[in-house]
C-alpha positions as CSV (number, residue, x, y, z in Angstrom):
1,M,-29.1,7.9,-9.5
2,N,-26.6,9.5,-11.9
3,V,-23.4,7.4,-11.8
4,L,-19.9,8.6,-13.4
5,I,-17.2,6.1,-14.2
6,A,-13.9,7.7,-14.6
7,D,-11.6,5.1,-15.7
8,T,-11.5,1.7,-17.4
9,F,-14.5,-0.7,-15.9
10,E,-15.9,-4.1,-16.7
11,P,-18.0,-3.4,-19.7
12,W,-21.1,-6.1,-17.8
13,G,-20.4,-4.2,-14.9
14,V,-21.6,-1.0,-16.6
15,D,-24.5,-2.8,-17.6
16,K,-25.3,-4.2,-14.1
17,L,-25.1,-0.5,-12.9
18,R,-27.5,0.4,-15.6
19,D,-30.0,-2.6,-14.8
20,L,-29.9,-1.5,-11.0
21,G,-31.7,1.8,-12.1
22,C,-28.7,4.0,-12.5
23,K,-28.0,6.4,-15.1
24,V,-24.1,5.7,-15.9
25,V,-21.5,7.9,-18.1
26,H,-18.6,5.7,-18.9
27,E,-15.4,8.0,-19.8
28,P,-12.7,6.0,-19.3
29,A,-10.2,8.8,-20.4
30,L,-11.1,11.4,-18.2
31,E,-8.5,13.3,-16.0
32,G,-7.7,16.5,-14.6
33,N,-9.9,19.5,-16.0
34,A,-11.9,17.5,-18.3
35,L,-12.7,15.3,-15.2
36,R,-13.6,18.4,-13.1
37,E,-16.0,19.8,-16.3
38,A,-17.7,16.0,-16.3
39,L,-18.6,15.9,-12.6
40,G,-20.2,19.2,-12.8
41,A,-22.1,18.3,-16.0
42,S,-22.8,15.1,-15.4
43,K,-24.9,16.0,-12.2
44,C,-23.3,12.6,-10.6
45,E,-24.4,11.1,-7.2
46,V,-21.4,8.7,-7.8
47,L,-17.9,9.0,-9.0
48,I,-16.2,5.2,-9.7
49,V,-12.2,5.6,-10.4
50,R,-9.2,3.2,-10.5
51,G,-5.9,5.1,-10.4
52,T,-7.7,8.6,-11.7
53,K,-6.6,11.2,-9.3
54,V,-9.5,12.8,-7.7
55,T,-8.8,16.5,-6.2
56,E,-10.2,19.0,-4.0
57,A,-10.8,21.2,-7.2
58,M,-12.8,18.3,-9.0
59,L,-15.2,17.5,-5.5
60,E,-15.9,21.5,-5.4
61,A,-17.3,21.1,-9.1
62,A,-19.8,18.3,-8.3
63,P,-22.4,19.7,-5.4
64,E,-24.3,16.3,-5.8
65,L,-21.7,14.2,-5.5
66,G,-22.2,12.0,-2.6
67,L,-19.6,8.8,-2.8
68,V,-16.5,8.3,-4.4
69,V,-15.8,4.6,-4.9
70,R,-12.3,3.7,-5.7
71,A,-12.3,0.3,-7.6
72,G,-9.4,-1.3,-6.0
73,A,-7.7,-1.3,-2.7
74,G,-5.5,1.6,-2.3
75,F,-7.0,5.1,-1.7
76,N,-4.3,7.3,-1.7
77,T,-4.8,9.2,-5.2
78,I,-8.3,10.6,-3.8
79,D,-8.1,13.6,-1.4
80,V,-10.1,12.0,1.0
81,A,-9.6,14.9,3.7
82,A,-11.4,17.3,1.3
83,A,-14.2,14.6,0.8
84,S,-14.5,14.5,4.0
85,R,-14.6,18.4,4.4
86,R,-17.8,18.3,2.0
87,S,-19.6,15.1,3.6
88,I,-18.4,13.1,0.8
89,L,-18.3,9.4,1.7
90,V,-15.4,7.4,0.2
91,A,-15.2,3.6,-0.4
92,N,-12.5,1.0,-1.4
93,C,-12.9,-2.4,-2.4
94,P,-10.1,-4.0,-0.1
95,G,-8.8,-7.5,-0.5
96,K,-10.2,-8.2,-4.1
97,N,-6.6,-7.9,-5.8
98,A,-4.9,-10.0,-2.7
99,V,-4.3,-13.0,-5.2
100,A,-3.4,-11.1,-8.4
101,V,-1.0,-9.1,-6.1
102,A,0.8,-12.1,-4.1
103,E,0.9,-13.8,-7.5
104,L,2.9,-11.1,-8.8
105,T,5.1,-10.6,-5.7
106,F,6.3,-14.1,-6.4
107,A,6.9,-13.5,-9.7
108,L,8.9,-11.0,-9.2
109,I,10.7,-13.2,-6.3
110,L,11.1,-16.3,-8.7
111,G,12.3,-13.5,-11.7
112,L,14.9,-12.2,-9.7
113,D,16.1,-15.6,-8.0
114,R,16.7,-17.0,-11.5
115,R,17.6,-13.3,-13.1
116,L,14.8,-14.2,-16.1
117,V,14.9,-10.7,-17.6
118,E,18.5,-11.3,-18.4
119,N,17.9,-15.1,-19.5
120,V,15.6,-14.0,-22.0
121,T,17.2,-10.9,-23.3
122,D,20.5,-12.5,-23.7
123,L,18.8,-15.6,-25.6
124,R,16.8,-13.2,-27.9
125,N,20.1,-11.5,-29.0
126,G,21.9,-14.9,-29.9
127,V,24.0,-15.1,-26.3
128,W,24.4,-18.6,-24.7
129,N,25.3,-18.1,-21.4
130,K,24.7,-21.2,-19.1
131,S,27.5,-21.1,-16.8
132,E,26.5,-17.4,-15.8
133,Y,22.8,-17.9,-15.0
134,S,23.2,-21.4,-13.3
135,D,23.9,-19.8,-10.1
136,A,20.3,-19.4,-8.0
137,S,19.6,-19.8,-4.7
138,G,16.1,-21.2,-4.9
139,L,13.2,-20.5,-2.4
140,K,12.7,-23.8,-0.6
141,G,14.6,-22.8,3.4
142,R,14.7,-19.0,2.6
143,T,13.3,-16.6,5.2
144,L,10.6,-14.3,3.8
145,G,9.9,-11.3,5.2
146,I,6.4,-9.7,5.1
147,A,6.2,-6.0,6.1
148,G,2.4,-6.0,6.2
149,L,0.3,-8.4,6.9
150,G,-3.4,-7.6,5.7
151,Q,-5.3,-9.6,2.8
152,I,-2.8,-9.2,0.6
153,G,0.6,-9.9,3.2
154,E,-1.5,-13.0,4.1
155,A,-2.0,-14.2,0.5
156,V,1.8,-14.0,0.3
157,A,2.4,-15.9,3.4
158,R,0.1,-18.6,2.3
159,R,1.9,-19.2,-1.0
160,A,5.4,-18.8,0.7
161,V,4.6,-21.8,3.3
162,A,3.5,-24.0,0.0
163,F,7.2,-22.9,-1.3
164,E,8.7,-24.4,2.1
165,M,10.2,-21.2,3.0
166,N,10.2,-19.9,6.4
167,V,8.1,-16.8,7.1
168,V,8.5,-13.7,9.6
169,A,6.3,-10.7,9.5
170,W,5.6,-7.4,11.0
171,S,2.1,-6.0,11.2
172,R,0.6,-3.6,13.8
173,S,-2.8,-5.8,13.6
174,L,-0.5,-9.0,13.5
175,D,-1.2,-10.9,17.4
176,D,0.5,-14.3,18.4
177,R,-2.8,-16.2,17.5
178,R,-3.2,-15.3,14.1
179,A,0.6,-15.6,13.7
180,A,0.5,-19.4,14.5
181,E,-2.8,-19.5,12.2
182,L,-0.5,-18.5,9.3
183,K,2.3,-20.2,10.3
184,V,4.8,-17.4,10.6
185,T,7.1,-15.8,12.8
186,R,5.9,-12.4,14.7
187,C,8.1,-9.6,14.6
188,G,8.2,-6.5,16.6
189,D,8.9,-4.0,13.8
190,A,9.9,-3.8,10.1
191,A,13.4,-3.3,10.9
192,E,13.4,-6.7,12.7
193,V,11.7,-8.3,9.9
194,A,14.8,-7.1,7.7
195,A,17.1,-8.4,10.0
196,R,15.9,-11.9,9.9
197,C,14.5,-12.5,6.4
198,N,16.4,-13.1,2.8
199,I,13.5,-11.7,0.9
200,L,11.7,-8.7,2.2
201,T,8.2,-8.0,0.9
202,I,6.1,-5.0,1.4
203,H,2.3,-4.7,1.8
204,L,1.7,-1.9,3.7
205,A,-1.1,0.9,3.1
206,A,0.0,4.5,2.1
207,A,-0.7,6.5,5.2
208,A,0.8,9.5,6.8
209,D,2.5,7.1,9.6
210,T,3.7,5.0,6.9
211,K,5.7,7.4,5.0
212,H,9.1,5.8,4.1
213,I,8.9,3.2,6.8
214,I,10.9,1.0,5.0
215,N,14.3,3.4,5.5
216,K,17.8,3.3,5.7
217,Q,17.3,2.0,9.1
218,V,15.5,-0.8,7.9
219,L,17.2,-1.3,4.5
220,D,20.5,-1.6,6.5
221,R,19.5,-4.7,8.4
222,L,19.4,-6.8,5.1
223,A,22.5,-9.0,4.5
224,P,24.3,-8.2,1.5
225,G,22.3,-9.7,-1.7
226,S,18.8,-9.6,0.0
227,Y,15.7,-9.3,-1.8
228,V,13.3,-6.4,-1.5
229,I,9.8,-6.3,-3.0
230,N,7.5,-3.9,-3.6
231,T,4.1,-4.1,-5.0
232,S,2.3,-2.1,-2.4
233,R,2.6,1.7,-2.5
234,A,5.7,3.9,-3.6
235,E,5.3,6.2,-0.6
236,V,6.1,3.6,1.9
237,V,9.6,3.0,0.8
238,D,12.4,5.5,0.8
239,Y,13.6,5.1,-3.0
240,Q,16.6,6.8,-2.4
241,A,17.9,4.8,0.5
242,L,17.1,1.6,-1.5
243,A,18.7,2.7,-4.6
244,R,22.1,3.3,-2.2
245,A,21.5,-0.3,-0.8
246,V,21.3,-1.5,-4.4
247,A,24.8,0.0,-5.1
248,E,26.5,-0.7,-1.6
249,S,24.7,-4.2,-0.4
250,K,23.7,-5.6,-3.8
251,L,20.1,-5.9,-2.8
252,R,18.1,-7.2,-5.9
253,V,15.0,-5.4,-6.3
254,G,11.7,-5.8,-7.5
255,L,9.1,-3.4,-8.1
256,D,5.7,-2.9,-9.3
257,V,5.2,1.0,-7.6
258,Y,7.4,4.1,-8.0
259,A,7.5,7.5,-7.0
260,T,6.9,9.2,-10.4
261,E,4.3,7.3,-12.7
262,P,2.9,8.4,-15.8
263,S,-1.0,9.4,-15.2
264,A,-2.0,8.2,-18.3
265,G,-1.6,4.2,-19.3
266,Q,1.2,5.0,-21.9
267,G,4.0,7.7,-21.6
268,A,7.4,8.2,-20.9
269,F,8.9,6.5,-17.7
270,L,11.7,8.5,-16.4
271,D,12.1,7.2,-12.3
272,P,15.4,7.2,-11.4
273,I,15.0,3.8,-9.0
274,I,15.2,1.7,-12.3
275,K,18.6,3.0,-13.2
276,A,20.3,2.6,-9.7
277,G,22.4,-0.1,-11.1
278,G,22.4,-3.9,-10.3
279,I,19.6,-6.0,-10.6
280,V,16.5,-4.3,-10.7
281,Y,13.4,-5.7,-12.1
282,G,10.1,-3.5,-12.9
283,T,6.4,-3.8,-13.7
284,H,4.0,-1.3,-15.1
285,H,1.9,-1.1,-11.4
286,I,-0.2,-3.9,-12.7
287,G,-0.6,-5.7,-9.5
288,A,-4.2,-5.9,-9.6
289,S,-4.5,-6.1,-13.5
290,T,-5.3,-9.9,-13.8
291,D,-9.1,-10.8,-15.2
292,Q,-10.1,-12.6,-12.1
293,A,-9.0,-9.4,-9.4
294,Q,-11.1,-7.0,-11.9
295,E,-14.0,-9.2,-11.9
296,A,-14.1,-9.3,-8.2
297,I,-13.6,-5.5,-8.0
298,A,-16.3,-5.1,-10.5
299,Q,-18.7,-7.2,-8.4
300,E,-17.8,-5.3,-5.3
301,T,-18.3,-1.8,-6.6
302,I,-21.6,-2.6,-7.5
303,R,-22.4,-3.9,-4.5
304,I,-21.5,-0.9,-3.1
305,V,-23.6,1.4,-5.1
306,R,-26.3,-0.7,-4.8
307,T,-26.0,-0.6,-1.1
308,F,-25.7,3.1,-1.5
309,R,-28.9,3.6,-3.5
310,E,-30.8,1.3,-1.5
311,T,-30.1,2.1,1.9
312,G,-27.6,5.1,1.7
313,K,-25.0,3.1,4.0
314,V,-21.6,3.1,2.6
315,L,-19.8,-0.4,2.7
316,N,-16.0,0.0,2.9
317,C,-16.2,3.6,3.9
318,V,-12.8,4.9,4.7
319,N,-13.5,8.5,6.2
320,L,-16.2,7.8,8.9
321,R,-15.1,8.8,12.4
322,A,-13.3,6.1,14.0
323,Q,-15.2,6.7,17.4
324,S,-18.4,8.5,18.3
325,A,-18.3,11.6,20.2
326,A,-21.7,10.7,21.4
327,S,-21.8,10.4,25.4
328,C,-25.3,9.2,25.6
329,A,-28.2,7.2,23.7
330,L,-32.1,8.4,23.5
331,R,-34.2,5.9,22.5
332,V,-37.9,6.8,21.3
333,R,-40.4,4.2,20.6
334,H,-43.4,5.7,18.5
335,L,-46.1,5.2,16.3
336,N,-45.2,5.1,12.7
337,R,-46.6,8.9,12.0
338,P,-45.4,11.8,10.1
339,G,-43.8,14.5,12.0
340,V,-43.0,12.6,15.0
341,L,-39.4,12.4,14.7
342,A,-39.2,16.3,13.7
343,Y,-41.0,16.9,16.9
344,V,-38.5,14.5,19.0
345,L,-35.3,16.3,17.1
346,H,-36.9,19.9,17.5
347,A,-37.0,19.5,21.4
348,V,-33.1,18.3,21.1
349,S,-32.3,21.4,19.0
350,M,-33.9,23.8,21.7
351,A,-31.9,22.0,24.2
352,G,-28.8,22.8,22.6
353,I,-27.6,19.3,22.0
354,N,-26.0,18.1,18.8
355,V,-27.5,14.8,17.4
356,E,-24.4,12.6,16.8
357,E,-25.8,9.6,14.7
358,M,-29.4,8.7,14.3
359,E,-31.3,5.5,13.1
360,N,-35.2,4.5,12.9
361,V,-36.4,1.0,12.4
362,I,-40.1,0.3,11.2
363,C,-41.2,-2.6,13.2
364,E,-43.8,-5.2,11.4
365,G,-47.0,-4.3,10.1
366,D,-45.7,-0.6,9.8
367,E,-47.6,0.6,12.9
368,S,-44.6,1.7,15.3
369,A,-41.3,2.6,14.9
370,C,-38.0,2.9,17.0
371,A,-35.7,5.7,17.1
372,Q,-31.9,5.6,18.5
373,I,-30.7,8.8,18.4
374,K,-27.3,9.5,19.7
375,L,-26.5,12.7,21.4
376,E,-23.2,14.8,22.3
377,R,-24.4,15.1,26.0
378,P,-27.5,13.8,28.0
379,L,-30.9,15.7,28.0
380,A,-32.4,17.0,30.7
381,E,-35.2,15.8,32.6
382,E,-37.4,18.4,31.9
383,T,-36.8,18.2,27.9
384,L,-37.3,14.4,28.3
385,R,-40.6,14.8,30.1
386,R,-41.3,17.3,27.6
387,I,-41.0,14.8,24.5
388,R,-42.8,11.9,26.5
389,Q,-45.9,14.3,27.0
390,G,-45.9,16.6,24.1
391,S,-47.1,14.1,21.4
392,E,-49.7,11.3,21.6
393,N,-47.7,9.5,19.0
394,V,-44.7,9.1,21.2
395,L,-45.1,5.8,23.1
396,A,-42.0,5.5,25.3
397,V,-38.8,7.2,25.7
398,T,-35.6,6.3,27.5
399,Q,-31.9,7.7,27.7
400,S,-29.0,5.6,28.4
401,L,-25.6,6.9,29.1
402,S,-22.7,5.1,26.5
403,S,-20.7,4.1,29.7
404,E,-24.1,1.8,30.5
């Protein structure tokens, strides 16, 4: 199996993929047209990326490509819709960077509270200003609001409890049982979280329904002087509204993601949010960039590739259809002989019915097998009779509706 790694990746991980029998090309600086050309030249079946953008034009240049692995959690840098149109599966590594991002979140919160950047800058410039920097609120007893309670949000919540903070949270998947388990108070939406907290931290995935979900209406619910932290994705926050809130409500802001980021590891940075005035701290989109996180992500990436190579299945696949269109299941018990499935599928095809999903499992001893074929609609009795009686290798055929 040919694997192209078009981004930085753990050297031991590259060796491990080769140990699995993969032919690996590792070119971490590939992007744009160079990546498009490499995809075609390498004849890769698997592409592994971190922050590198994967466009439709790149996917079109790789006819053998069957899997794109995002070595990280978010996958908004990959054209998933284009991949789906070409039957290319996309996988990610959710939760493997949760601790790293949670740690940076608290670094930003503590930095804003104690104004660490200004402290250090003044000291380095030979300025002693203890009276200016002695004024801090502290975290104990304050209320942390979390928008998005996936694995990263959960890691943040657990650390907030250790800091003896009160925690309010909103997430589409959050119910009362899980809220009680995490010792958080459940809110109805992001605006309610903002109204009830001193510090708002955002941990939402980028999607069509989360674009600018943290908008003026949400930010206006924050009390003056509140803190806003975003270590998730820039798209979920209206940064123009955030800049106005910094000026008007004296919000303190800590960011790790931006609407305009250089595509390479180094370059000019011109995003206007950093110059919004007031106290705005920023880091260089490094939330997942700890040795611990990168090792965990590499291990998960290898697990995904190994499973795909050995079984054809894709772990953590993000572009499978959410719900099958099948209305019935056809179960065929048969002898493990060549041509049996071809015979069954031909009968289904002649009936003008589409196969939605199919799995064939071999019984111990290799003499027999059982195929489960999910169909868009049931077969007529005449077709079922033809399948049962037309081959001596078919042992039994049953059909059940999906509602049964």
